[in-house]
C-alpha positions in Angstrom: -118.1 -106.5 -159.1 -119.1 -106.2 -155.4 -116.8 -107.4 -152.6 -117.1 -108.6 -149.3 -117.7 -106.2 -146.3 -114.1 -105.6 -144.8 -115.6 -105.2 -141.5 -117.4 -108.5 -140.7 -118.6 -106.9 -137.0 -120.4 -103.9 -138.5 -123.4 -106.1 -139.1 -123.4 -107.0 -135.3 -123.5 -103.3 -133.9 -126.4 -102.7 -131.6 -128.4 -99.5 -131.7 -128.0 -99.0 -135.5 -130.9 -99.2 -137.9 -130.2 -100.7 -141.2 -129.5 -97.6 -143.2 -126.9 -96.7 -140.5 -129.1 -94.5 -138.8 -129.4 -94.4 -134.9 -132.9 -94.5 -133.4 -134.2 -92.0 -130.9 -133.0 -92.7 -127.4 -129.9 -94.7 -128.4 -127.6 -91.5 -127.9 -127.0 -90.2 -124.6 -128.1 -86.5 -123.9 -126.2 -84.0 -125.3 -126.2 -81.5 -122.3 -125.6 -81.9 -118.3 -123.0 -84.4 -119.2 -120.1 -82.8 -117.3 -121.8 -80.4 -115.1 -121.1 -82.0 -111.7 -117.6 -81.3 -109.8 -114.7 -83.4 -111.2 -113.1 -83.8 -108.0 -109.9 -81.6 -108.3 -109.2 -78.0 -108.2 -108.5 -76.1 -111.5 -105.9 -73.7 -109.6 -102.4 -73.1 -111.1 -99.2 -72.9 -109.3 -98.7 -70.1 -106.7 -97.3 -66.6 -107.7 -94.1 -67.2 -106.1 -93.5 -70.2 -108.2 -94.0 -68.2 -111.3 -91.8 -65.5 -110.2 -89.0 -67.7 -109.3 -89.0 -69.4 -112.7 -89.3 -65.9 -114.8 -86.4 -64.8 -112.7 -84.3 -67.8 -113.0 -84.8 -67.7 -116.9 -84.0 -63.8 -116.9 -80.8 -64.5 -114.9 -79.7 -67.2 -117.2 -80.4 -65.0 -120.4 -78.3 -62.2 -118.9 -75.4 -64.4 -117.9 -75.6 -65.6 -121.5 -75.8 -62.1 -123.0 -72.9 -60.8 -120.6 -70.7 -63.8 -121.6 -70.8 -63.1 -125.5 -70.3 -59.3 -124.9 -67.4 -60.2 -123.1 -66.1 -62.5 -125.7 -66.7 -60.2 -128.4 -65.0 -57.2 -126.6 -62.2 -59.6 -125.7 -62.7 -60.0 -122.1 -61.8 -63.8 -122.4 -59.0 -64.1 -124.6 
């Protein structure tokens, strides 16, 4: 038992051969498609920004550690 094609637009796709293959010249070239400039720099943030965030995270971790040590020792009771 054969059913109908669930995709009625499949027969109307341009560039496909009857077996589903693509004839030569229909596909874009594989190389040199993104070799040109993209219009923006690929640089990251400045080094000072990285140092600031690493220092802020380190200070937060240190304060949290000191809080828990003080709680264990009984400083906050």
